[in-house]
KEVOSE-579422 format. One line per field, with one value per residue (C-alpha): residue in one letter; y negated, z negated, x negated. Coordinates in nm, 3 decimals. Example, Ala and Ser with C-alpha at 12.3 -4.5 7.8 and 13.67 -1.06 7.14 Angstrom:
residu <- c(a, s) $
Y <- c(0.450, 0.106) $
Z <- c(-0.780, -0.714) $
X <- c(-1.230, -1.367) $
% end
This chain:
residu <- c(m, k, s, i, p, i, i, i, a, m, l, v, l, i, v, p, l, t, l, m, a, g, d, t, t, p, g, d, p, a, t, t, t, d, s, r, k, t, t, m, t, q, p, t, t, s, d, s, g, h, d, i, t, p, l, t, s, d, q, v, s, e, l, a, a, r, l, d, p, e, v, f, r, v, t, q, k, s, g, t, e, r, p, f, c, g, t, l, l, d, n, k, k, d, g, t, y, i, c, t, v, c, n, l, p, l, f, s, s, q, h, k, f, t, s, g, t, g, w, p, s, f, y, q, e, f, d, p, r, h, v, t, k, v, v, d, s, s, h, g, m, v, r, t, e, i, e, c, t, r, c, g, a, h, l, g, h, v, f, d, d, g, p, e, p, t, g, l, r, h, c, l, n, s, a, s, l, q, f, v, e, e, g, e, e, l, p, p, l, p, l, h, s, g, h, q, t, a, y, f, a, g, g, c, f, w, g, i, e, h, y, f, q, k, g, p, g, v, v, e, a, v, s, g, y, m, q, g, d, t, e, r, p, t, y, k, e, v, c, t, g, s, s, g, h, a, e, a, v, k, v, v, f, d, p, e, v, v, s, y, e, t, l, l, k, a, f, f, m, m, h, d, p, t, q, l, n, r, q, g, p, d, l, g, s, q, y, r, s, g, v, y, v, v, d, e, e, q, l, a, q, a, r, a, f, i, k, a, l, d, a, s, g, n, f, r, t, p, i, v, t, e, v, e, p, a, s, t, f, y, h, a, e, d, y, h, q, d, y, i, e, t, t, g, r, s, c, h, v, m, n, p, w, p, h, l, e, q, a, a, e, a, d, t, a, p, e, r, p, a, q, p) $
Y <- c(-8.113, -7.778, -7.669, -7.288, -7.157, -6.820, -6.548, -6.228, -5.994, -6.096, -5.877, -5.608, -5.201, -5.122, -4.739, -4.557, -4.529, -4.158, -4.308, -4.560, -4.595, -4.541, -4.851, -5.051, -6.235, -7.218, -6.987, -6.863, -7.107, -7.261, -7.544, -7.948, -8.023, -8.254, -7.971, -7.657, -7.542, -7.246, -7.449, -7.340, -7.587, -7.527, -7.358, -7.610, -7.536, -7.773, -7.908, -7.662, -7.408, -7.314, -7.239, -7.538, -7.482, -7.557, -7.260, -7.222, -7.196, -6.803, -6.784, -7.016, -6.826, -6.496, -6.625, -6.789, -6.466, -6.355, -6.633, -6.635, -6.888, -7.160, -7.132, -7.182, -7.454, -7.657, -7.572, -7.528, -7.753, -8.058, -8.010, -8.067, -7.908, -8.079, -8.262, -8.029, -7.691, -7.603, -7.298, -7.448, -7.810, -7.723, -7.493, -7.557, -7.271, -7.320, -7.236, -7.357, -7.441, -7.278, -7.331, -7.058, -6.996, -6.982, -6.963, -7.230, -7.389, -7.734, -7.894, -7.777, -7.733, -8.001, -8.247, -8.224, -8.439, -8.505, -8.768, -8.772, -8.766, -8.365, -8.231, -8.103, -8.421, -8.443, -8.728, -8.576, -8.268, -7.990, -8.066, -8.414, -8.251, -7.932, -8.229, -8.384, -8.760, -8.816, -9.075, -9.021, -9.283, -9.025, -9.094, -9.525, -9.556, -9.511, -9.276, -9.059, -8.714, -8.429, -8.148, -7.821, -7.898, -7.550, -7.452, -7.776, -7.661, -7.930, -7.978, -8.309, -8.696, -8.916, -9.239, -9.507, -9.510, -9.231, -9.244, -9.344, -9.268, -9.220, -9.391, -9.165, -8.938, -8.625, -8.540, -8.123, -7.908, -7.585, -7.388, -7.509, -7.355, -7.061, -7.056, -6.859, -6.848, -6.929, -6.605, -6.439, -6.439, -6.690, -6.464, -6.435, -6.621, -6.346, -6.292, -5.979, -6.135, -5.843, -6.103, -6.004, -6.253, -6.143, -6.344, -6.379, -6.573, -6.568, -6.899, -7.195, -7.154, -7.399, -7.083, -6.834, -6.984, -7.112, -6.725, -6.577, -6.830, -6.646, -6.302, -6.140, -6.119, -6.384, -6.621, -6.895, -6.955, -7.196, -7.303, -7.341, -7.257, -6.953, -6.748, -7.062, -7.154, -7.499, -7.635, -7.811, -7.865, -8.108, -8.017, -8.236, -8.040, -7.665, -7.825, -7.864, -7.512, -7.589, -7.499, -7.138, -7.136, -6.964, -7.136, -6.936, -6.862, -6.735, -6.541, -6.487, -6.161, -5.936, -5.605, -5.475, -5.653, -5.657, -5.429, -5.526, -5.296, -5.464, -5.778, -5.671, -5.503, -5.861, -6.039, -5.812, -5.906, -6.295, -6.329, -6.141, -5.947, -5.869, -6.243, -6.310, -6.641, -6.787, -6.798, -6.883, -7.232, -7.290, -7.200, -7.200, -6.934, -7.100, -6.985, -6.595, -6.323, -6.158, -6.032, -6.116, -5.891, -5.906, -5.507, -5.167, -5.091, -5.405, -5.321, -4.940, -5.016, -5.314, -5.058, -4.767, -5.010, -5.135, -4.798, -4.648, -4.958, -4.968, -4.587, -4.594, -4.697, -4.978, -5.253, -5.271, -5.428, -5.339, -5.508, -5.791, -5.851, -5.910, -5.748, -5.873, -5.932, -6.305, -6.588, -6.889, -7.022, -7.387, -7.578, -7.760, -8.111, -8.153, -8.293, -7.893, -7.775, -7.693, -7.847, -7.711, -7.734, -8.087, -8.163, -7.977, -7.899, -7.541, -7.307, -6.971, -6.756, -6.527, -6.466, -6.110, -6.020, -5.947, -5.695, -5.550, -5.528, -5.364, -5.137, -4.991, -5.016, -4.777, -4.593, -4.684, -4.918, -5.223, -5.189, -5.413, -5.503, -5.419, -5.603, -5.817) $
Z <- c(-8.547, -8.436, -8.559, -8.570, -8.695, -8.964, -8.751, -8.985, -8.736, -8.693, -9.013, -8.866, -9.006, -9.078, -9.029, -9.308, -9.394, -9.253, -8.942, -8.913, -8.898, -9.264, -9.432, -9.378, -9.006, -9.141, -9.551, -9.885, -10.235, -10.296, -10.502, -10.449, -10.207, -10.483, -10.766, -10.610, -10.972, -10.994, -11.003, -10.713, -10.413, -10.145, -9.821, -9.552, -9.150, -8.943, -8.617, -8.412, -8.609, -8.885, -9.232, -9.383, -9.786, -9.944, -10.114, -10.480, -10.598, -10.706, -10.346, -10.219, -10.454, -10.290, -9.941, -10.036, -10.175, -9.827, -9.711, -9.647, -9.889, -9.582, -9.466, -9.890, -9.932, -9.676, -9.687, -10.107, -10.195, -9.930, -9.777, -9.462, -9.180, -8.992, -8.694, -8.364, -8.568, -8.559, -8.347, -8.178, -8.100, -7.736, -7.664, -7.359, -7.349, -7.382, -7.653, -8.026, -8.305, -8.643, -9.001, -9.093, -9.429, -9.404, -9.028, -8.952, -8.587, -8.638, -8.283, -7.938, -7.685, -7.467, -7.724, -7.778, -7.641, -7.656, -7.922, -7.917, -8.336, -8.318, -8.478, -8.282, -8.243, -8.149, -8.083, -8.226, -8.404, -8.332, -8.518, -8.724, -9.035, -9.035, -9.092, -9.416, -9.481, -9.842, -9.969, -9.990, -10.227, -10.259, -10.130, -10.198, -9.914, -9.877, -9.591, -9.474, -9.537, -9.373, -9.503, -9.424, -9.533, -9.613, -9.795, -9.894, -9.722, -9.633, -9.214, -9.181, -9.175, -8.918, -8.748, -8.584, -8.295, -8.067, -7.705, -7.614, -7.626, -8.013, -8.084, -8.344, -8.396, -8.605, -8.693, -8.778, -8.930, -8.703, -9.030, -9.114, -8.785, -8.618, -8.223, -8.078, -7.682, -7.476, -7.384, -7.759, -8.038, -8.328, -8.671, -8.928, -9.268, -9.410, -9.751, -9.902, -10.025, -9.930, -9.763, -9.392, -9.131, -8.938, -8.696, -8.591, -8.384, -8.397, -8.267, -8.451, -8.654, -8.984, -9.120, -9.013, -9.212, -9.486, -9.591, -9.537, -9.804, -10.065, -9.999, -10.296, -10.185, -9.921, -9.997, -9.700, -9.388, -9.154, -8.836, -8.522, -8.177, -7.982, -7.688, -7.447, -7.156, -7.338, -7.569, -7.918, -7.746, -7.925, -8.006, -7.702, -7.488, -7.616, -7.590, -7.216, -7.198, -6.970, -7.215, -7.273, -7.652, -7.878, -8.173, -8.413, -8.809, -8.942, -9.257, -9.443, -9.729, -9.990, -9.861, -10.229, -10.291, -9.954, -9.669, -9.275, -9.250, -9.500, -9.333, -9.006, -9.195, -9.317, -8.944, -8.778, -9.047, -9.019, -8.653, -8.339, -8.184, -7.889, -7.760, -7.480, -7.452, -7.700, -8.115, -8.121, -7.928, -7.912, -7.551, -7.390, -7.368, -7.714, -7.891, -7.752, -8.010, -8.044, -8.285, -8.256, -8.346, -8.468, -8.481, -8.359, -8.661, -8.644, -8.279, -8.363, -8.652, -8.451, -8.201, -8.357, -8.592, -8.281, -8.100, -8.432, -8.446, -8.064, -8.109, -8.430, -8.235, -8.413, -8.132, -7.802, -7.604, -7.627, -7.839, -7.612, -7.873, -7.701, -7.901, -7.797, -7.945, -8.109, -7.937, -8.069, -8.345, -8.355, -8.634, -8.578, -8.699, -9.060, -9.079, -8.958, -9.263, -9.540, -9.308, -9.490, -9.826, -9.760, -9.615, -9.795, -9.475, -9.424, -9.153, -8.977, -9.088, -9.379, -9.690, -9.640, -9.976, -10.185, -9.986, -9.896, -10.323, -10.330, -10.072, -10.221, -10.583, -10.421, -10.206, -9.925, -9.615, -9.607, -9.444, -9.171, -8.981, -8.648, -8.362, -8.221) $
X <- c(1.438, 1.466, 1.820, 1.889, 2.183, 2.159, 2.211, 2.259, 2.214, 1.845, 1.773, 1.572, 1.606, 1.221, 1.223, 1.079, 0.667, 0.678, 0.698, 0.447, 0.072, -0.102, -0.161, -0.460, -1.075, -1.164, -0.880, -1.013, -0.879, -1.180, -1.340, -1.378, -1.665, -1.832, -1.844, -1.809, -1.719, -1.467, -1.125, -0.891, -0.774, -0.560, -0.662, -0.802, -0.845, -1.013, -0.856, -1.050, -0.888, -1.201, -1.199, -1.332, -1.260, -1.538, -1.668, -1.731, -2.045, -2.047, -1.999, -2.290, -2.486, -2.407, -2.477, -2.801, -2.953, -3.012, -3.176, -3.503, -3.773, -3.784, -3.413, -3.306, -3.535, -3.447, -3.008, -3.068, -3.323, -3.279, -3.590, -3.729, -3.939, -4.234, -4.162, -4.198, -4.240, -3.832, -3.736, -3.435, -3.606, -3.654, -3.356, -3.228, -2.944, -2.562, -2.400, -2.281, -2.520, -2.353, -2.442, -2.747, -2.561, -2.164, -2.152, -1.930, -2.014, -2.136, -2.290, -2.247, -2.537, -2.311, -2.424, -2.763, -3.040, -3.404, -3.464, -3.859, -3.825, -3.960, -3.621, -3.294, -3.047, -2.680, -2.517, -2.193, -2.040, -1.860, -1.572, -1.611, -1.427, -1.736, -1.983, -1.989, -2.167, -2.333, -2.548, -2.888, -3.125, -3.370, -3.758, -3.699, -3.480, -3.100, -2.981, -2.680, -2.745, -2.505, -2.462, -2.186, -1.838, -1.763, -2.086, -2.260, -2.604, -2.820, -2.859, -3.049, -2.975, -2.767, -2.878, -2.727, -3.010, -2.858, -2.667, -2.355, -2.044, -2.120, -2.436, -2.528, -2.810, -2.774, -3.123, -3.097, -3.355, -3.347, -3.382, -3.015, -2.896, -2.857, -2.711, -2.471, -2.499, -2.203, -2.017, -2.087, -1.840, -1.897, -1.970, -1.738, -1.779, -2.043, -1.852, -1.709, -1.426, -1.222, -0.931, -0.811, -0.632, -0.283, -0.115, 0.238, 0.415, 0.863, 0.993, 0.920, 0.643, 0.796, 0.992, 0.766, 0.491, 0.748, 0.837, 0.475, 0.392, 0.629, 0.443, 0.281, -0.075, -0.089, -0.324, -0.285, 0.012, -0.072, 0.093, -0.071, -0.089, -0.263, -0.308, -0.274, -0.524, -0.645, -0.852, -0.706, -0.357, -0.126, 0.270, 0.352, 0.139, 0.290, 0.611, 0.581, 0.544, 0.269, -0.035, 0.055, 0.052, 0.296, 0.400, 0.220, 0.121, -0.207, -0.176, -0.442, -0.375, -0.534, -0.521, -0.532, -0.177, -0.017, -0.068, -0.065, 0.242, 0.430, 0.365, 0.478, 0.778, 0.827, 0.799, 1.023, 1.279, 1.273, 1.318, 1.471, 1.249, 1.453, 1.511, 1.232, 1.068, 1.325, 1.467, 1.829, 1.879, 1.491, 1.394, 1.075, 0.740, 0.635, 0.868, 0.817, 0.761, 0.411, 0.167, -0.191, -0.424, -0.746, -0.959, -0.831, -0.635, -0.447, -0.357, -0.293, -0.041, 0.135, 0.202, 0.324, 0.561, 0.745, 0.790, 0.927, 1.174, 1.313, 1.322, 1.566, 1.839, 1.919, 1.872, 2.121, 1.851, 1.454, 1.215, 0.988, 0.741, 0.394, 0.084, -0.264, -0.589, -0.590, -0.751, -0.837, -0.638, -0.562, -0.445, -0.100, -0.071, -0.016, 0.332, 0.415, 0.228, 0.477, 0.737, 1.049, 0.886, 0.804, 1.134, 1.351, 1.548, 1.690, 1.580, 1.734, 1.461, 1.556, 1.337, 1.206, 1.041, 1.371, 1.490, 1.169, 1.098, 1.450, 1.409, 1.061, 1.201, 1.486, 1.225, 1.480, 1.386, 1.667, 1.965, 2.035, 2.389, 2.481, 2.329, 2.589) $
% end
């Protein structure tokens, strides 16, 4: 367990809005997997860092409206292509096969094999949690149907006559898939929800996650690892410092309620940005301070904010927070999620939101004690 004494001096004076740049992408709340009604549930992120929260029926309808008739028939009506007719059957390129409806990664070219059945076949999934198995008793037989976990699109069926090491054959319709060649960026969920994503690292992610969750307009805050050199790191690997990852928090927010600039203000009140590769007694590069941006607008705002904060004279030493384009975010182990709320333990991180609200009401910047 990490234990860091409360450091009052870590409160950061946020410079006035006039000094900053202007206001400003698996986890939106959604329905349960089977009903896809409009009842809201907690967002879910897969082990590979993708939002897999089931979409609502309205969201699925929005996505399905853009499909051509054949893709709609296969994905929405559990249709099946004729064998040897699919466009991806003989694709030999390296890359990722994603859901044609919601763009969730489903299968990888490294697991594709020639089954001779006439349909694209894979012996394992990109991430097991991205593909849902359901019983299919249609056509007078019992089979195991596979669906996209996020949008429920019909993909095909899975059989137990595949090659080692799994012995499985995921038999897919080409119409259910899109192919993204290796080196190309995976497309985001094509919904116009208006939600945006931001990433922050400020030492132990328990407190950063906990207090971001309390922010108005914050839809989701998730603990994880990013900016490292290896895929799917474990907590043990990250703790060694050898993987290069930072303990980070993914923040999904509604920009109509809270701006990216306000999230920056909250973040710099939560931790001490002048400590290099540490926060209090927690030492190591995994505890470094970082803002990881998803676009040029976030990049410009983060740089302007830090520049103004550094020039404010409220720090005796320079701010060392790194600002970089966000790399893949890997979901931390389940026991790290909502850690403070679940355990009831305290954390060194202060809740910034009351201070920001008071400052907003008074049209001033929150006060900060002198740096020790």
